N, C-alpha and C positions, 0 to 999 in steps of 0.2 A: 588101608582104606584112603581113598582120595576124596576130595571135596565134593566131586561129582557123585560119587557112591554112598556119601555119609547121609545118615538118615536125616530128615528135616527135624530141627529142634524148634519148637514154637518160641517166639520172641517173648521175652519176659519170663521164661520158665526159671524157677528158683529164685526169683527176685520180685519185689512188688513193683506195680506199675506206677509211674509218675502221675498218671491221672486219677489213680484210685487213691482215697485217703485212708491210711491205716489208723490204728486206735491212737497212736502216738501223735500223729499229725493232727488228728482231730482234737486231741486235748490240748495241743499247743495253741491251735487255732482259737479254742473256746477261751483259753487263758488270755490271749491277745484281745479278744472281744471284750471279756470281763475288765481288762485294764482300760481299754478305751472307754467303756461305760463308766468306770469309776472317775476317770478323768473328766469326762463330760460333766458328770455330776458334781464333782468338786468345782469346775467352771461355773456351772449354773448357781451353786450355792453361793460362791464368791460374788457372782453378779447381783444375785438376789439381795445378798447383805449390803452390797454397795448401794443398791437402788433404796433399800430400807433406810439406810444411813443418810443418803441425799435427801430422800423424801422428808425424814424427819427434821433435818437442818433447814431445808427450804420452807417447809410448812411453818416452822417456828420463826424463821429469821427474815423472810421477805417482808413481813410487815413492818420491819424495823426501817425499811427504806421509804415508808409512808408516814406522814405525820399530820395530825388534826391541828388546824388553825382557826382562829376566830378574827373577823375583820371588824374593827372598831374605828370610830373617829375620835381621835384624841385631841383635845384642846391643850395647848401648851401655853400657858399664860406667863407673860414676862415678869410680872410681879412676884411670881413664885420661884421661877427657873433662873432668872437673871435680873436682879433688882438694880444691879449697877448699870446695866444696858450696854456694857462694853463688848459683849459677845466674846469674851476670853475664855477658852475652854478651862484654863486653870483656875479661874474665878467661878466658873459654872460647876466645876467639880465639887465644890463645897456643899452643893445640894446632893445629898445622899438618895439612895433608893427609896428611902422613907418619904421624901418629897415628892416622888414621882408615883408612889403606890395609890395615893387618893386620887390623882389625875386619871389613872387607868380604870380604877373602881368607878369613878363617876361616868367615865366614858362607856363602860360596859353597861351600867344601868341606863344611860341615855340610849345606847344603841338598842337595847331590849324594848324600850318604851317606844322608840321610833318605829320599830318593825311591828308594833301592835301586839306584842306577845304579852299575855297575862300570866303573871307568876306570884305565888305567896312566898317565895324565898326572900330572906332578910338580905341586906347588902352583903354581909359576910359570906354568906352561903353562895350568893351570885358572884362574888369576887372569887371564891374557890374554883369556879369553871376555868380560871386562867392559872397558868403555871407561874410560880414565883420568879422563875427565870425571865419572864417576859418584862418584868419591872427593870431588871438589870440590863436587858437588851434595848429597852426604850431609852434608859439613860445613857447608854453607849452610843446610841444613834444620834441623840441630841447634842452630845459633845463632840461628835464627829461632823455634825452638820448644824452649827449654831444658827444658820439663818432661818431655821424653821420655827423659832421661838416667836410667839405671837400669832401663830397660825393654828388652824384645825387641820390635821393630816390623817389620811387613812393608814392604819397600821395592821399588819398581820401578826397577831400574838399567839404564842403557843397555848394550846388547851392543856387542861390538867392531865397528868398520866391516866387517870381513871377514865376521864371523858374520851381520851384517845383510845384506850383499851376497849371502851364501848363500841366504837365504831370498827374496830378491828375484830370484835367477837370475843375478847378476852374477858370482858366485864358484862353481866347480865342484870336484869332488874332483880332477880333473885339473889345474886351475890352483893348487889348494891345494898339491899335491905340489911345484910349482916355485916356491911363495911362501914367502919367509922370515918373513911376518907371521902365517901361519896354517897349520895341519897338517890332513891328513884326519882324524886322531884327534880333533882339537878340533871339526870338523864333525859327527862321528859323536856325540860327546857333546852337541852343540847339539841335533841331532835327538832324542836321548834325553830331554833336557829338554823339548822341545816335546810329545813324546808324554806326558810326565808332567804336562802342563799348568803347567809353570813358565816356559816361554818362550812368548811370543806376539808377533805383529806387528800393531800397531793404528795409529790415526791419529796423526800426528806433529804435535801442537800446538806443540812445540818449535821447529820449523822455521819457525814465524811469529812466534815470541815471543823465542827465544834469540838471544843476540849471535853473531858469527862465531867458529868454532873454530880451533884451530891446525892446522898441516899434518898433523899426525898423529892428529887427532880430527875426522874428516869427519862422523862420526855425531853430533857435538855442535853442528854449525855450524848456524846460524839467521839469519833475516832481520830480527830485532827492531830492531837499530840502523839497518840500511839503510832499513826502511820509516820509521821515526821521522824519520830524516835527510831523506827525501825528503818527508815530510809538511811538515817545517819549512821547506824550500825552496819548496815550492809555496805555502805561506801567505805567505812573503816576495814571492813573484813576484806572487800575487793582489793582495796589499796595495799593490805599486808599480806593477806594469805595467797593472793595470785603471784606475785613476784617472788616471795619466799618459797612457796610450795614448788613452783616450776623450777627455780634455781636449785633447790635441794635434790629434785628428782633428776635434772639433768646431770648433776655431779655423780650422784649414786648410780645412775644407769650407764653413763657414758665415760666417767673419768675416774671414779673411785676404784681402787684396788680391791680384788675380791679376797678378803682376809676375814679373821673372826671379828674385828671391829665393825666393819660394814655389815656382817651378818647380824652382829648384835643391834645395830642401828635399824635395820631392816624388821627385825623382830619387835623391837619396841615401837616402831611406826604401825605395825599391824596390831599390836596390843592396844596402842593409844586409839585407834580407830573403833575398838570395842569398848572403851571404857565409858561407863555411864555418864551422861552430860552432867548430872549433877556434881561429879567430882570436879569438872572444870569450874563449876560455880564455886566450890570450896577453895579450889586454887586461886581463883580471881579475887575472892574475898581476902585470902590471906596475903597475896603478893601486891594486888594493885590498890587495894583499899587501905588495909591494915599496915603494910610496909612502905608502899610508895606514896600513900596519902591522897590518892585520887578521890574525888567526890562520889558518894553513893548515888545510885539512881541516874547516872551520867551515860550518855551514848558511849563516850570514849571507854569506860570500863566494860560495857557491855559488848562493844565492838572487839576489844582486846580478848574477852573470854571466848567469844564465838570464833575469833581468829584461831585460837589455839585448838579449839574443838574441829575446826574445818580443815586444818592443815593436813592432818594424816589422810583425810578423804581425797584432797586435792593431789597429794604426793602419790597415793596409790593409783589413782586415775591417770596422772600424768606419766608415771612409769608405764603403765599398761600401754598408753598410746605410743610412747617411745619404742617399746618392744614390738609393737606391730609393724613398724616401719621395716621393710625387707633389709637384711644385711647387705644386699647387692648394692643399695643406694649408698651405704657408707664406703663399700669397696671401690665403687665407681668413682666417687669423689676422691678418695685417697690415691686411686690410680691416676687420676689426671693432675695430681700435684697439690691438691688442697690439703691443708693442715687438718688436725683433729678437730680443732674448734670451728674451723670454716665448714667442714663436713657436717657438724652438728648443727650449727646456727644457720647455715644457708641451705641446707637439704633436708636433714632429718626433722628439726624443729618445725619448718613450715608444713611438712606432710604430717606431723603429729598434732598440729594446732586444733583441727576439729575435736579430737578427743580430749584435748587439754581443756578447751573452751566448755565441752560438754560436762566434764568432771567438775570444773569450777562452778558452772551454774547449778548442778546438783547439790554440790556443797553448799552453796549460798542459800539453795532452797531448804535444805535441811537446817541451816542456821536460822533462817527466818521463822521457822516453826518452833524453835526450842524455847521452853519456859522455865525449866527447873533451874539452869544456871543463872538466869536473869532474877528469879526471885531471891536467890541468895546475896545478889549484890544490891538489893533494895530497889529495884525497878518496879516493885509492886505499889509504890508509894502513889497517893492521890496527887495528880499534877493538873492544875488549871492553866498554867501559863505556857504558851508555846516557846521552845527553845530558839535561841537567836540563830542567826545565819552562821555557818562554819567560818573559822574554826572556833569562835567563842561558844557556839551552840553545842559543840561537842562535849562541853563541860557543864551545861545547863541541866537541870533535872528534867527527865523525860520518861516515858514508858514505851512499851512495845505490844504489837498486836496480840501475841499469845498471852501476854501477861494481862492485857486489858480483857481479854476473855475470861480468864481465871478470876480476875477482880470482880467482874460482873456477876459471875456465877456464885459468888460468896455473899451477895446482898439479897435481902429478904423480899424486896418487891418484886412481883412476877413480870413487871415491864423490863426488868434488868435481864430476864432470861431470854426475852425477845432480842434485846440488844445483843447479848453474848452470841445468840445464833446468827444474827446479822453480821457481827464482826468475824464469826467463823467463815461465813460467805465471802467476805471481803479477803480474807487469808487465803482461802482456796482459790479465789480468781487470780491472786499474786502468784501463788505457787503454780497454777495451771499455766499462766503466761511464761514464767521462768522455764518450766519444762517444755512448752512449745518453741521456746526460744533455742533450748538446747537441741532439740529434734532438728529445727531448721537450719542451725549452724552444721550439725553433722551431715545432713542431707546436701546442703549446699556446698561444703568444702571438701567432703569425704571423696577420697581417690581409691580405686580398686586396682590391684596388680593381678 
């Protein structure tokens, strides 16, 4: 039988059509659709949880960036503040805050009377409208500006934490009736002062610049020392972890022989990257404080501990960036007569620099948010004094942003919860900026082959 005489056989006979879905294909397509649905649901749940978290933080923390103040006219008599008349800050410093407190109280009483506000509050309850920190701030202002003595000057004083919370919705008349620290009559007087234009709520620059406040002065608590301490520690981590991590990575990836010792080193580096951060805190306490004798709660100790914790991350990221450079780059450099070191430092390292910088910034961001190792080395201490400039300031007592958040959440006053949420916002802003910098560097310097 020839092809011409062969019976016509229908196409697709004995086999399934590619256009018709059989049972197995339908089952496979249904499984794929379910997987996509599960993935979409997981993404939506993650986004919803992120939105819920950010909503909670922002709703509780944004009010920390606003502060209530009262404007008063304060008389600064010479016979009480500088009897000698020499205007020497050292001599004037002999007048303590107890000497300034009556001046502020009398000024507040006069301000209420001048505004025509009637109140039955006694002077002690009237004085309670103002934060105790305002007395110290007034004294510091006079010592810094001796020429104001003998004058009557306008001063913006901090309102008490309860008064501040009233205008932020945290305190109500009902809660004030049950609170020993504020009364409904004081809240009514605060409202009258606001209507008279003497009380206002504005942006709180002090939250970013002032040091921490005591347990009874949440309205005066700030992040100034914590931000400076975190900055010092990040400078130490950057100065130590980047060169050491990059040098170790280059040696292990480009020059080290492949034997059991290098394999052991690589395994230990990977293991160190997974070690809980509190273990590094115990190591820092034993070596840097107990053995080396470095001071507790100092940025130098915190920076060294965070350097040890960040090194494995930087080494792993740097080695991955070096591996991503095509071997042809190395071969071409060697073929043109370059030495091994020249090929690495003149060709491979510049091409791997975006990945190295990205890994370094991510490691710094991780170190910036660590709390547990810093707690063990004493950085949870209450610090009011700003550390000096480096290098002396590296050995002065300080705290850090995540530790400050932990510290505020342990205090009983509800105003500190607001401060803690505000500090979390500041910390998230720093982390966001660092991650955006990492993305920019990768996009800016990345090369594709």
